[in-house]
SETITI-375664 format. One record per atom (N, C-alpha, C, O, CB): x, y, z. Coordinates in steps of 0.1 Angstrom, whole numbers, plus 5000, padded with zeros to 4 digits. Each point is the difference from the previous one (the first is absolute). Glycine has a CB too. Layout:
XYZ;...
//
This chain:
049638691047;498749965006;499850105011;498850035002;501549724994;500750315011;499750105010;499550124994;499250065006;502649855007;498650124974;499550124993;498549984997;499250095001;503049954989;497449835007;498649974997;499150035012;499050054999;501749784984;499950115029;499250015012;499950155004;498950055005;502049735003;500150304990;499950145003;499050084991;499250085005;503149915002;497749974980;499150074991;498649975003;499150084999;502649924984;498049885021;498649965003;499650035014;498850015002;501449824982;500750205026;499750035013;500350145005;499850035012;500549734992;500350324987;500650135004;498950095007;500450075009;501349914973;497150025013;499050095006;499749965014;500050085009;499049974969;500849825024;499749955012;501150035011;499850045011;498949794977;502650145006;501150025009;500250155004;500250035011;500949774978;498850295001;500150145004;498950055010;500350095008;500849944969;497749925021;498950055009;500349955014;499950075010;498449924971;502149875020;500249955013;501250075007;499950055011;499349734981;501950245001;501250065006;499650155005;500350045011;501349824974;497850215006;499650145003;499150015012;500250085009;500149974967;498749865024;499050005011;500649975013;499750065010;498749894974;502449955016;500749955013;501050115004;500150035012;499649714981;501050314999;501050105004;499350135005;500550065010;501349844974;497150135010;499250125004;499549975014;500050095009;499449984967;500049815026;499549965013;500950015011;499750055011;498849824978;502850085009;500949995010;500650145003;500250045011;500349724984;499850324994;500650135002;498950105007;500350095008;501349874972;497150025016;499050075005;499849985015;499950095008;499049904970;501249885026;499949965014;501250065007;499750065011;499149724984;502450215001;501150065006;500050145003;500350055010;500849784979;498450245000;499850155001;499150045010;500250095008;500349934968;498349915024;498950045009;500549965015;499750085009;498449874973;502649945020;500449975013;501050105005;499950045012;499649734984;501450264995;501150095004;499450135004;500550075009;501249824976;497250165008;499450135003;499149995013;499950105007;500149954968;499549845028;499049995010;500849975014;499650065010;498649854973;502850015016;500749965012;501550064999;500949924998;497749875005;501450344999;501350074996;500950035013;500950085000;497850034980;500949835032;500850015012;500149885006;499249914999;500150305005;501949755004;500149885008;498949975009;499649885002;502750164996;497250065008;498849985010;498849954992;499349915005;501550285009;498949864974;498849954994;500249854995;499149925000;500450334993;501749725002;500349874996;499949905012;499449894999;502250204983;498949955029;499949925012;498649985005;499649895004;502750195002;496850034993;498749975003;499349904991;499249915004;500750335005;500449784978;499449904991;500449865003;499249914999;500750264985;501449815018;500649875003;499349945012;499649885000;502650184990;497750015021;499349965012;498649954997;499649905006;501750275007;497949914979;498749974997;499849864993;499249925004;500450324995;501149754989;499949884992;500649875005;499849904995;500150264987;500949855029;500649885005;499449965013;500649925007;501550144982;496850005015;499449975013;499249865000;499449975010;500550284993;500049694986;499249875000;500549924987;500750064991;497250045022;501749784987;500449914988;499050024988;500349954989;500849875027;497850244986;499150004989;500550074988;499849954989;498450045027;502450134985;500550084990;501349934992;500250024989;498950185024;501649724996;501149924994;499549904990;500749974991;500650075030;497549914981;499549904991;499650074986;499949934990;499249945030;500750254980;499650084988;501350044992;500249964989;497750125023;503049994995;501150064993;501349935003;501050034994;497850195007;501249695009;501349945003;500650065013;499650115003;500749844973;500649975030;500750065012;501250074995;501049944996;498249885019;500850314985;501050084994;501150035011;499750055011;498650074972;502949835014;501150035009;500650144997;500150044988;500449705013;499850335009;500550134997;498950104997;500250114993;501949794998;496650075013;498950104997;500250135006;499350104996;499249715002;502350215011;500250135007;501050084992;501050055006;498549855017;500350114963;500850074991;499150044988;499049944998;503249945011;498350214983;499250044988;499849884990;499049984995;502050265009;500149694995;499949894991;499049885005;499349944992;503150125000;497749935020;499149905007;498550044998;499249914997;502650055020;497950174985;498650044998;499649984985;498849964998;501450205021;500749874972;499749984986;499849854998;499049974993;502450244999;499449705012;499849864999;498749965006;499349924993;503250045007;497050095011;498849965006;498850054992;499049934997;502250065026;498950134972;498950064992;499849934987;498949994995;501750235016;500549754983;500049944986;499949845001;500049934990;501450285001;498549745021;500249855002;498949934993;500349904993;500750145028;497649994980;499049924995;500050014985;500049904993;498650145027;501650094974;500150014985;501249934995;499849944989;499150275012;502249795006;501349934994;499649855000;500449944990;501350235019;497749775001;499849865001;499049954990;499949884998;500750135026;498750084970;499049974990;500450024986;499949924991;498550135026;502150084981;500350054986;501449944996;500249984988;498450235016;502449785004;501349954994;499949854996;500649974989;500550195026;498249754992;499849874994;499350004988;500349924990;499749995032;498950174977;499250014989;500850054987;499649954989;498450105027;503050034986;500850044989;500749894994;500049984988;500250245023;500549694997;500649894994;499149914994;500349944989;501450095027;497149944990;499049904995;499550054986;499949924991;499450035034;500350184974;499450054988;501150004989;499649954989;498850195024;502749904989;501050014989;500449854994;500249984988;500750235023;499149704999;500349864995;498849944993;500249954989;501550025030;497250034987;498849944995;499650064986;499549924991;499850035033;500950174974;499750064987;501049974988;499750024989;499350165025;502249774990;501049984989;500349854999;500949974992;500050255012;498649695004;500249864999;498849934996;499749984988;502050045029;497449934993;499049914997;498950074990;499449934992;501049965031;499450244979;499150074992;500450004985;499249994991;500150145029;502049894978;500549994986;499949864994;499749984988;501950215017;498549715004;499949874995;498649964997;499749934990;502350025023;497050104995;498749984997;499550064987;499249944993;500450055033;500950134970;499750064988;500549954988;499550044989;500350135024;501149754988;500749944988;501250084994;500649954991;497249955003;502450215012;501150084996;501449945003;501050014993;497650195009;501449735009;501349935004;500449894990;501249984997;498150075027;499749884971;500349904991;500650054987;500849934993;497449935017;501450264986;500550074988;501450045002;500949994991;496850095003;502749965018;501350055003;500949885001;501150004994;498050205019;500549694993;500849885000;500249934988;500849914999;498550075023;499950064967;500349944987;501250054994;500549944990;497250045007;503050125008;501350054995;501249955008;500049885002;498950324989;502049885013;501249965006;500050015015;501049995007;500250074973;497649975026;499950015014;499849875007;499149934996;500050305001;501749745013;499949875007;498950025010;499550115003;503049844995;497049945006;498849985008;500150085013;499150065005;500449724984;501750215017;500250065013;500150155000;499750075010;501449734997;499250264981;500450145000;498850105002;500250115006;501649814978;497050045012;498950105004;499850015015;499850115005;499049834974;501249955028;499950015015;501250085005;499850085009;498949694991;502550204996;501250075005;499950154997;500350085008;501049714990;498350244990;499850144996;499050085009;500250115004;500349834972;498349995026;499050055009;500550035014;499750115006;498749774981;502450035019;500650025012;501050115000;500150085010;499549694995;501250244984;501050114999;499450145000;500450095007;501149754980;497450175005;499450134998;499350035013;500050125004;499849854972;499649945030;499350025014;501050055010;499750095007;498649734988;502950115005;501050035010;500450154998;500250075009;500549694992;499650274986;500450144997;499050115004;500450105005;500849814976;497550065017;498950095005;500050015015;499850105006;498949834973;501549965027;500150005015;501250085006;499850075010;499149714989;502350204994;501250075004;499750164998;500450085008;501249724986;497850234995;499850144997;499050065011;500250115004;500249854971;498649965029;499150055010;500750025013;499850095007;498349794982;502850025014;500750015013;501050124999;500150075011;499749674993;500850294986;501050114998;499150135003;500550095007;501049784976;497450155011;499150115002;499650015015;500050115005;499249884970;500449905031;499750005014;501250065008;499850095009;498749724987;502650145001;501250045009;500350154997;500350085010;500749694990;498950284988;500350144997;499050085007;500450105006;500649854973;497750015021;498950095005;500250015016;499850105006;498749824975;501949965025;500250005015;501150095004;499950085010;499249694990;502050224993;501250085003;499750164998;500450085008;501149724984;497850224998;499650154998;499150055011;500050125002;500249864974;499149935031;499150045011;500750005014;499450045010;498849884976;503150055013;500850015013;500249865007;500550005012;498550234991;500649664991;500349875006;501449964998;500650034989;497049905006;503150025015;501349964998;500349904988;499249914997;501050135028;500949984969;500349944987;499949845002;499449934992;502050275000;499349765018;500149855002;498649945003;499849894995;502550145014;496950044998;498649955003;499250014988;499249914997;501050165026;499950034970;499150024987;500449894990;499249944994;500750335009;501449704995;500449904990;499649865005;499649924992;502450225001;498249835020;499649865005;498449984999;499549894996;502650115020;497250104988;498549994999;499649984986;499249914997;500550245023;500849934971;499749994986;500449864994;499349944993;500950315005;501049715006;500449874995;499149895006;499749904993;502750185004;497149935015;499149905007;498750014991;499549894997;501550145028;498450084972;498850004993;500249944985;499149924995;500150285019;501949844980;500349944987;500249855001;499649934991;501450275003;499649755016;500249855002;498649935003;499849894995;502750155014;496650044997;498649935002;499450004987;499349904997;500450185025;500450014969;499449994986;500649894993;499349934992;500250315007;501849755002;500849894992;499549865004;499949914992;502250255008;497749825013;499549875005;498749974992;499949894995;501250145028;498050054977;498749974994;500150004985;499249934994;499650175025;502149964975;500349994986;500549864997;499549944990;501150315008;500349695010;500549874999;498849905002;499949904993;502450185015;496949955002;498949915003;498950004989;499549894996;500850155029;499450084969;499150004989;500649934988;499349924993;499850305015;502249794989;500749944988;499949855002;499749924990;501950275007;498649765016;499749855002;498649954998;499849904995;502050115020;497350084989;498649964998;499750004985;499149924996;500250185027;501249984970;499850014986;500349874992;499549984990;500950255011;500549705006;500449864994;499149895006;500049904994;502350185002;497149955015;499249895006;498550014996;499449904999;502250105020;497850114980;498650014997;499750044986;501050044993;498650015029;499249934973;499850014985;499650134995;500250034988;499249745013;500150325008;499550134996;500650115008;500449985012;497549924980;502250225002;500550125007;499250035013;500650055010;500150034968;498049905021;499250035011;500349915012;499850045011;498450044972;502349805014;500449915010;501350055007;500149995012;498849824976;501950255004;501350065006;499650125010;500550015011;500849934967;497750145017;499550115009;499449945013;500350045011;499350124969;499549755018;499349945011;500949945011;499950045011;498249924973;502849955012;500949935009;501050105006;500349995012;499449804975;500850305005;500850115006;499450085010;500650035010;500549984970;497650035018;499450085010;499749925012;500150055012;498950104970;500649725017;499849915012;501349995006;500050015013;498249874977;502950105004;501450005007;500350135007;500549995011;500349854971;498850285012;500350125007;499250025012;500550045010;500050064969;498249865020;499150005012;500549915011;500150055012;498049994974;502449845011;500649915010;501250075006;500249995013;499049804974;501750275005;501250065005;499650125010;500650035010;500749904967;497650145019;499650125009;499649945013;500350055011;499050104970;499949745019;499449955012;501249955009;500150035012;497749904976;503149995005;501149955008;500850115007;500449995012;499749824972;500250295008;500850115006;499150065011;500650035011;500650024967;497649985020;499150065010;500049925013;500150055011;498550054972;501249775016;500049915011;501349995008;500150005012;498149884976;502850125004;501449995006;500250135007;500650005011;500449854971;498750275013;500250125007;499250025013;500550055010;500150054968;498249865022;499250015011;500249905012;499850035011;498650064973;502149795012;500349905010;501549995003;500449935010;497649944981;502950205001;501449995004;500649874996;501149975005;498450185014;499949774973;500549884996;500950014988;500250114995;497849795014;502649984986;500850004989;499349994986;500649994990;501149905025;496950124986;499249994987;500450124991;499849994988;498349895024;502350224993;500450124991;501149964991;500150064989;499250115029;501549744986;501149974991;499649904989;500949974992;500550075027;497449914981;499549924989;499350094989;499549944990;500249875027;500250314985;499350094991;501050094993;500950065006;497049945009;502050024972;500850104993;499850155005;500950085001;498949764978;499050185026;499750135006;500850015013;500450115003;497449904986;502449885018;500750015012;501450024997;500750075008;497749785003;502250094979;501450034996;500250154997;501050055006;499249714984;499050315003;500150144998;500150075013;500850095002;498049904976;500249975031;500050075014;501249975007;500550095006;497149894995;503049905000;501149975008;501350054995;501049995007;497949814999;501250264982;501250084996;500350125010;501150045001;498649894975;499250115030;500150115010;500950124995;501050045006;498749795012;499850234970;500850114994;500250125010;501050074999;498149864979;500050095031;500250125009;500249955014;499950085009;498650064976;501949735017;500449955013;501449954999;501050074998;496649875007;502649934997;501249945001;500749974986;501249984999;498049925021;500050124968;500449984987;500749874997;501249994999;498950255000;499049665000;500549864997;500149984985;499049954994;500049975026;502150124974;500149994986;500049854995;499649984989;501750255011;499149685008;500149874996;498649934997;499949904993;502350095021;496850074993;498649954997;499750014985;499249924994;500050155029;501450034970;499750014985;500349874993;499449984989;501150275012;500449675004;500449884994;498849904999;499849934990;502550105018;496849985001;498849905000;499150034989;499749914992;500350075033;499550144972;499250024988;500749984987;499449964990;499350195023;502649894987;500849994988;500149854996;499849974988;501550235019;499149725003;500149864997;498649934997;499949914991;502150095023;497050044992;498649954997;499650044986;499549914993;499950095031;500850124972;499650054987;500849934989;499549964990;499950265020;501949774992;500949934991;499649854998;500049954989;501850215018;497949775005;499749874998;498749974993;499949914992;501450055029;497750124982;498749994993;500150044986;499549934991;499350105030;501950084976;500250044987;500849904992;499749974988;500250275019;501249724999;500849904993;499249864997;500249944990;501950175021;497149864999;499149884997;499150024988;499849914992;500350045032;499350184976;499150034989;500749994986;499549954990;499150215026;502649904984;500749994987;500449864996;499949964989;501150275015;499349695006;500449854997;498749934995;500149914991;501850095027;496950034988;498849944996;499650044986;499649924992;499750065032;500850154974;499750054987;500749944988;499549994989;499950215022;501949764992;500949934990;499649864997;500449954990;501450195017;497349805002;499749864999;498649964998;499749894996;502350085017;497150114990;498549974999;499750034985;500650084993;498949985031;499449884972;499450034987;499350135000;499350045010;500449734986;500450314993;499350124999;498549995001;499449914993;502550184994;497549995022;498649995002;499549905010;498849995002;501150084976;501049865028;499749905011;500350075013;500550125001;500149684985;499050125024;500250045015;500149885008;499349904998;499550315000;502149805012;500349885008;498849975010;499949895005;502750164993;496650065004;498849995009;498850024992;499150075004;502150005016;498749864969;498950024991;498649955006;499050064997;502649924984;498549915027;498849955005;499449894991;500649974989;499050255022;499349724993;499449904992;499350054988;499850124998;500049755023;499850044971;499250044988;498650055004;499449955009;501849884977;498450275007;498750065002;498949924994;500349904994;500850325007;497749835000;498949924994;500050014985;500450104995;498249935026;500949874972;500050004986;499250114994;500450044989;499849745012;498950275005;499150124995;499750105011;500049965012;499049894971;500850285014;499750095009;498549995004;499249964992;502650194999;497949885022;498650005004;499350124993;500650084995;499949815026;498250114981;499150104994;500350145006;500050104993;498349725003;502050185017;500450125006;501350054996;500150124997;498649815022;502249984980;501450044995;500050064986;500850094997;500249745017;498150124978;499950054986;499550144999;500250074990;499349695002;499750285018;499450145000;501150115003;501049965005;496849945003;501950224989;501050115003;500350015014;501250025004;497950104976;499949875029;500350025015;500849885005;500950025008;497050124996;501749744992;500749885005;501550004995;500949965007;496949924993;502450164987;501450004996;500750115007;501249985003;498149924973;500150215026;500750125007;500449955015;501150035005;497650154980;500349755021;500349955013;501249905001;500850005009;496750034995;502649894985;501149914999;501350084999;501049965006;497649864983;501450295003;501250074998;500550075013;501149995004;498250044971;499750045032;500450085012;500049925012;500450055011;498550154979;500649685010;500049925013;501349995008;500150035012;498049854976;503050085005;501349995007;500450135006;500550015012;500249804973;499250305008;500450125006;499150055012;500550055010;500350014967;498049915021;499150035011;500349935013;499950055011;498350004972;502249815015;500449925011;501250055007;500249995012;498749824977;502150245002;501350055006;499850135008;500550005011;500649904970;498250205014;499750125007;499149985012;500250065011;500250064967;498749785021;499149975012;500949945011;499850035012;498149934973;503049955012;500949945009;500850105008;500150005012;500049814973;500450305007;500850105006;499150085010;500450045011;501249964968;497250045016;499250075009;499649925013;499950065010;499250074970;500649755019;499649915011;501249995010;499950015012;498549864972;502850115010;501249995009;500350135008;500350005012;500749834972;498850285008;500350135006;498950035012;500450035011;500650054966;497849905020;498950035010;500149915011;499750035012;498850064970;501849785016;500149905010;501050045010;499950005012;499349824973;502050225009;501050045009;499750125008;500350015013;501349894971;497950215010;499650125006;498949985010;500150055011;500650074969;498449815017;498949965010;500649945012;499550035011;498949944971;502549945017;500549935012;500950095008;500249975012;499849824975;500450335007;500850095007;499250125007;500650095006;501249844978;497050055015;499150115005;500250035015;500150115005;498149834976;501849955027;500250025014;501450065004;500050095008;498449734996;502750134990;501350065003;500050154996;500650085007;500549704989;498250264993;500050134997;499250095010;500550115002;499749814975;498750035028;499350085010;500850015013;500050105006;497949844984;502949965014;500850005011;501150104998;500450075010;499049694994;501250254984;501050104998;499450145000;500650105005;500849744981;497450185009;499450135001;499850055014;500150115003;498849854975;500749945030;499650035015;501350045006;500050095009;498049754993;503150114995;501350035006;500650124994;500950065007;499449714998;499450274983;500750124994;499050074991;499849964989;502649925011;497050235005;499150084993;500650054987;499450034990;499450035031;502649974980;500650074988;499949904988;500250054988;501550085028;498249744985;499849914990;498850044992;500050004987;501049835026;497950194993;498850044994;500250134992;499550014989;499249885028;501950204989;500250134993;500949994988;499850074990;500050045030;501149794980;500949984989;499349944989;500450014988;501449975026;497149934989;499349944990;498750074996;499349954991;501649845017;498950324998;498850094998;498749935004;498950024995;502250084986;499049825030;498849945007;499450095010;500750055009;500349734987;497750245002;499450085010;499949955014;499949885002;498850204979;501550015029;500049955013;498849935005;498950044996;502650145008;498649715002;498949925005;499449904990;499149935002;500350255012;501249814973;499649924990;501149924993;500150014988;498150155009;502649785011;501249934994;499749894991;500749984990;500550095030;497749854984;499749884991;499550054987;500449944989;499149925031;499750244980;499550064988;501250044991;500049984987;497950095024;503150004995;501250044992;500749884994;500650014989;499650215025;500049684994;500649884995;499349944988;500749964990;500250005033;497850034978;499149944989;500150094988;500149954988;498349955029;501750244985;500050094988;501349984993;500149994988;498450195023;502649814997;501349974993;500149874992;500649994989;500350155030;498649764987;500049874993;499150004988;500449954989;500049945033;498450184979;499250004987;500650094989;499749974988;498350005027;502850124990;500750074989;501149924993;500250024988;499450185024;501149714995;500949914994;499249904991;500549974990;501050055029;497449944985;499149914993;499650074987;500149934989;499149965033;500450234979;499750084987;501050004991;499750004987;498950135025;502749894993;501250004990;500149864994;500350004988;500950175025;498649734993;500049864995;498949994990;500349964988;500749945033;497850144982;498949984990;500150094988;499649954989;499050005030;502050174982;500250074989;501149944991;499950014987;499450195026;501749754993;501049934991;499449884993;500449984988;501450095027;497249864991;499449884993;499350054987;500249944989;499649945033;499350234979;499250054989;501050054989;499749974988;498350095027;503050014988;501050044990;500649884992;500050004988;500550205026;500049714994;500749884994;498949924991;500349954989;501450055032;497049994984;499049934993;499750074986;500049934989;499149995034;500850214977;499850074988;501250004991;499949994987;498550165025;502749854994;501349974992;499949884992;500649994989;500750135027;498149784991;499949874992;499350014987;500249934991;499849955030;499050214979;499350024988;500950054988;499949964988;498150105026;502950034990;501050054990;500949884995;500349994988;499650245024;500449684997;500849884996;499249924990;500549964990;500750035032;497549984981;499149934991;500050064986;500049934990;498650015029;501450194981;500050074987;501450004993;500049974988;498250185020;502949874999;501250004994;500449864995;500749994989;499950205027;499049714991;500449874995;499149944990;500249884996;500850085026;498050114974;499249964988;498849925004;499249964991;502950044996;497749975026;498849925003;498750075000;499049944998;502549935015;498650274988;498850085000;499449994986;498849994999;502050165019;500149874971;499549994987;499349874997;498950014993;502950145000;498649745012;499449884998;498749995006;499049954994;503149955005;497750165014;498849995007;498950094993;498849975000;502549995020;499250154974;499050104994;499849964984;499250074993;501650135024;499749694978;499949964987;498549944998;499549984989;503049985010;497050005012;498649934998;498950105003;500050124995;501049665012;498150185001;498850085004;500150095012;499250085003;499549754986;502550165018;500150075012;500550144997;501050034993;499649755019;498650314993;500350154997;501150055010;500249945010;497350104981;503050075006;501050075008;499550025014;500649975010;500450144968;497849975022;499550045013;499649885009;500150015012;499150214978;500349675003;499649885008;501249945006;500049955011;498050014975;503150035006;501349955005;500550085012;500549955010;500049964967;499650225021;500550095011;499150005012;500550015011;500650124973;497649875013;499150005012;500049865008;499950005013;498650164974;501849735006;500249875008;501250015008;500049965012;499149924970;502050185013;501250015008;499850095011;500649995011;500849954969;497950175017;499850105011;499249955011;500350035011;499850154972;498949735014;499249955010;500749905009;499850005013;498350034972;502849895009;500849905007;501050085009;500349965011;499449864970;501050285013;500950085008;499350075012;500550005011;501050034968;497450025019;499250065011;499749905011;500050035012;499050134972;500649725011;499649905010;501249955008;499949975012;498349964973;503050075008;501249965007;500450115010;500449965011;500449914969;499050255016;500250115010;499249995012;500550025011;500150124971;498149845016;499249995011;500349875010;499850015012;498450114974;502249785007;500449885008;501250045008;500049965012;499149884970;501950225013;501250035007;499650095012;500449985011;501150004968;497850145018;499650095011;499249935011;500350015012;499750184970;499049745013;499149945011;500749895007;500049995012;497950064975;502749865006;500749895006;501050045010;500149955011;499549934970;501350215015;501150055008;499450085013;500649995010;501050014969;497450085019;499350085010;499549905010;500150025013;499350174972;500049705010;499349915010;501149925008;499849985012;498249994972;503250005010;501149945007;500550115011;500349965011;500449884968;499450285017;500450105010;499150015011;500450005012;500650134970;497749875015;498950015011;500149885009;500050015012;498450124972;501849765010;500049875009;501350005009;499949975012;498849894970;502550165011;501150005008;500250115011;500649985011;500349914970;498550235015;500050115010;499149965012;500450025011;499950154970;498549785016;499149965010;500649895009;499850015013;498350044972;502749865010;500849905007;501050065009;500249965012;499449884970;501150275013;501250065006;499550085012;500650005011;500650004968;497750085019;499650105010;498949945009;499850055011;500850134973;498849715012;499149935008;498550054999;499249975009;502749995006;497850114975;498550044998;499950024985;500950024992;498950105031;498949894973;499650014985;499450134998;499450014989;500249765010;500650335009;499350134998;500450074988;499350084994;500649945031;501449964970;500550074988;499749924987;500350054989;501550045026;497549804985;499949934987;499250084990;500450004988;499749785025;498850284991;499350074989;500850124995;500050034988;498049905023;502750144998;500850124996;501149964991;500350074990;499150035031;501349784982;501149954991;499549974986;500650034990;500649895031;497650014978;499449974987;499750124993;500350024988;498849785021;500350294997;499550134994;501250094995;499950064989;498149935027;503150004992;501250074996;500649954987;500550084992;499949975032;499649824975;500649944988;499150034988;500650024989;500549805025;497650184987;499150034989;500150144995;499850044989;498749785019;501850275002;500150144997;501150044991;499950104994;499149945027;502049884979;501250024990;499749964986;500750044991;500849935027;497449964980;499749954986;499950104990;500549984989;498549845020;500450304993;500050114989;501450054997;500450024989;497450065019;503049935002;501450054998;500849904991;500750034991;499350095031;499849754981;500649894992;499550004986;500749984990;499649885031;498450174978;499450004986;500650124992;500149994988;497749905022;502450224997;500750114992;501249964993;500250024988;498950145030;501849774990;501349954994;499749904989;500749994991;500650055031;497649874980;499649904989;499550084989;500449974988;499049865029;499950284984;499550084989;501250064992;500050004988;497950055024;503050004995;501250064994;500849894991;500350024988;499950145031;499949734987;500749894993;499249964987;500549984990;500549945032;497650074980;499249974988;500050114990;499949964988;498849905026;501350264990;500150114990;501250004993;500050034988;498750105027;502549844991;501350004992;500049874991;500550004989;500850125029;498149774987;499949894992;499250014987;500349954990;500049935030;498650204981;499150034989;500650114991;499849994988;498349945027;502650174990;500550114992;501449984995;500450034989;498050115023;502449824998;501550014997;500649875006;500850015010;499350264990;499749614995;500449895007;501549985001;500549935009;497549974984;502750164998;501549985001;500550085012;501149975005;499150014971;499150105029;500450095012;499449955012;499950075010;500350134976;499449675016;499449955011;500950005013;499550005011;499149874973;502750135013;500950005012;499950145008;500350005012;501449844974;497750265008;499750125007;498949985011;500050085010;500650044969;498749785019;499049965012;500749965012;499650035011;498849904973;502749995014;500849965012;500750125006;500349995012;499949784978;500250325002;500650135006;499050075008;500450055011;501149974969;497349995015;498950075007;499749925014;499850065010;499350034967;500949785022;499749915012;501150035009;499750025012;499249814975;502450175010;501150035008;499950135007;500350015012;501149854974;498250245007;499950135006;498850015010;500250065010;500850044969;497849845017;499050005009;500249925013;499450035010;499350004970;502149875019;500449915011;500950095009;499850005012;500049764974;501250295009;500950095007;499250115008;500250025011;501649944972;497350115010;499350115007;499049945010;499950065011;500450084968;499149755019;499049955009;500849945014;499550035011;498949914968;502750005018;500649945012;500950095007;500149995013;499749804976;500950305004;501150085006;499550155001;500550085008;501249764982;497450205001;499650145000;499750075013;500750095005;498549864972;499750005030;499750065013;501150025010;500250105006;497649804990;503049985005;501050005010;501250104996;500750055009;498749714997;500850264981;501150094996;499550144998;500750094996;500449724993;497550215014;499550145001;500150064986;500550114998;500149925027;499049894965;500050064986;498950104999;499050005007;502049784983;499150305000;498950114997;498749934997;499949894994;501850264997;497349925013;498749944998;499649974986;499349904997;500150225023;501049974970;499849974986;500749874996;499449934991;500450315005;501349735009;500749884997;499249875005;499849914993;502450225008;497449895012;499249895006;498749974992;499649894999;501350175023;498650044972;498749994993;500249924987;499149964993;500250265016;502049774986;500249924987;499849865002;499849934990;501950245003;498349785019;499849865003;498549975002;499550075009;502749914999;497249934985;498549985001;499749965015;498950035005;501049894970;501050005031;499649955014;499950125010;499549985011;501749804983;499450345003;500050115009;498550055003;499650045011;502850034980;496849914998;498650045000;499149915007;498850035003;501750094976;500049765025;499149915006;499850035015;498949975006;501949854978;500250245023;499850065013;500649915011;499750035012;498250074980;502849805005;500749925010;499149935009;500350015012;501450134985;497349794999;499149935009;500649885007;500849944994;497450144991;501549895027;498850055008;500550125009;499350045008;499649734993;502350284997;500550125008;499150124996;499450075008;503149844994;497450114985;499250114995;498849944992;500149884996;501950275002;496949925001;498949954993;500150024986;500450114996;498449945022;500949854974;500050004985;498950084996;498949965001;502149814997;499250354996;499050084996;499349964987;500749974991;500550225021;497549804988;499349954989;500350084987;500149954989;498149975026;501950214987;500350094988;501349974994;500250004988;498550185023;502449804997;501349964995;500049874992;500649984990;500450145029;498349784988;500049874995;499250004986;500349934990;499949975034;498750194975;499250014988;500950074989;500049954988;497950075025;502850084991;500950074991;501149904993;500250004988;499550225026;500949704996;501049904995;499449904990;500549974990;500750055031;497549944983;499349904991;499750064987;500149934990;498949965029;500650244980;499750064988;501450024991;499949974988;498150155023;503149924995;501250004994;500349864993;500349994989;500550195027;499149724992;500349864996;499149974988;500449944990;500349995033;498050104978;499049974989;500550074988;499949944989;498250045028;502250144983;500450094988;501349934994;500049994988;498950235023;502149754997;501249934994;499749874994;500649974990;500650155026;497949804991;499749874994;499250024987;500449934990;499549975033;499250194976;499350034987;501050054990;499949954988;498050095024;503050044992;501050044989;500849894996;500350004988;499850225021;500349694999;500749884996;499249924990;500549954990;500850055032;497549974981;499149924991;499950074987;500249944990;498549975029;501050234981;499950074987;501350004992;499949984988;498450165023;502849884995;501250004992;500449874995;500449984989;500350205024;499049714995;500349864996;499149964988;500549944990;500150005034;498250114976;499149974989;500450064987;499849954989;498450035027;502450144985;500450074988;501449984994;500250014988;498250165021;502549795000;501349984994;500349874994;499249915001;501550255016;500549834976;500449884994;500649925011;500650055009;499850064968;499549755021;500849915010;501349974993;500250004988;497749895021;503150095001;501349974995;500649895007;501249964998;499150274996;
//
């Protein structure tokens, strides 16, 4: 059974492991080259620890006055987002999705026991997580990080992914569809991020209620609390064990949280292509929107502490690349960049759902009647675009309201909303890339996630790590101009929109011509 999971998931696994390892090693190499003296590391540590606002983003790093501590702080936001997503993706793709497609029923018709698919999925996911952690540790050691700190930090990140793999496996037994696994896992991740952020900024014990807090409290470059690794290990084993136990006892195709019976017939809107597409993408949209709102609400509430920290330590502004005299604009620009990462993740996952509809045979059923390919794809594209706009506008509005509450004025409301909308062309470029791959080479859709990981790494860490200009230009967000600190140039936004339009048209054309599978 583990061999079957590997054969069906190997492309996804290899892309994820390679992308994460490259991100970590790239971060370590860039930090080691940029902060190559104790004085430079000390200056960085003084800047980023001068207030609680940055701790809410990357966590409170113990031992930050060291090379490893700087790497942990720089990689903190990416790690808190991508490592849990690794565990969630690997489990959702090989459990509930296989059950939805009917393939699991065929497998269980032989000598495979009911609990073995869930156990095999957890085993393969754990092996992928271990391989990622080993590559992390090797890369850190090669860049000069002490061996014990490198191993503990890598183990903490691996344990973080393991917790969310167990959580996703449990959700796969509780909810009826794979999209529900993604939705509730992302909501859980957002809640964990907020709990850790509040705990770090207030100094309370809330940080111990979050798996992200457990990874932080191992303090790999500080006091090195190895015993904290027991918390994610036990949590992951308990949730994974519960998932295996439930899989052995529930009926195939059922769910413990199935909900009440639906209506006897679909409404007229639901029967149409757009209504049906909205029903498919609704849960994922709600999950990503929840994450965006939680992030922007927390960041907006921290606007005043950030301004106070900037007033007390101008070096903080230089470390973040914030122009003198415009600290609030810099804070808004950083937050909108994080929101752009979330929004881009949504569109890629939503387009990936189209591949699932095709692979599971539901697309062929839809196209067997009068519905054309282009009309089906256009309906889904319209719903995904509406979801993207909802996430950007809704989250930006929350950021504007909470920032106004924190600083005591509404002067930045218009600039905050405009900054969020300015990133739409960059997000549509990644959507166009995903659609082009879906249309031309659907089996290689995992490459879209690799491109997303690379673009996220460049966008969030590239400027701070002083990467070459041509590398920075590979990320679509670079060409937006970091509003409201920098003005979003109409020419750049037009160029991004044209690139997105070309990719989307290429996706439609290729999908119209190729065979469905």
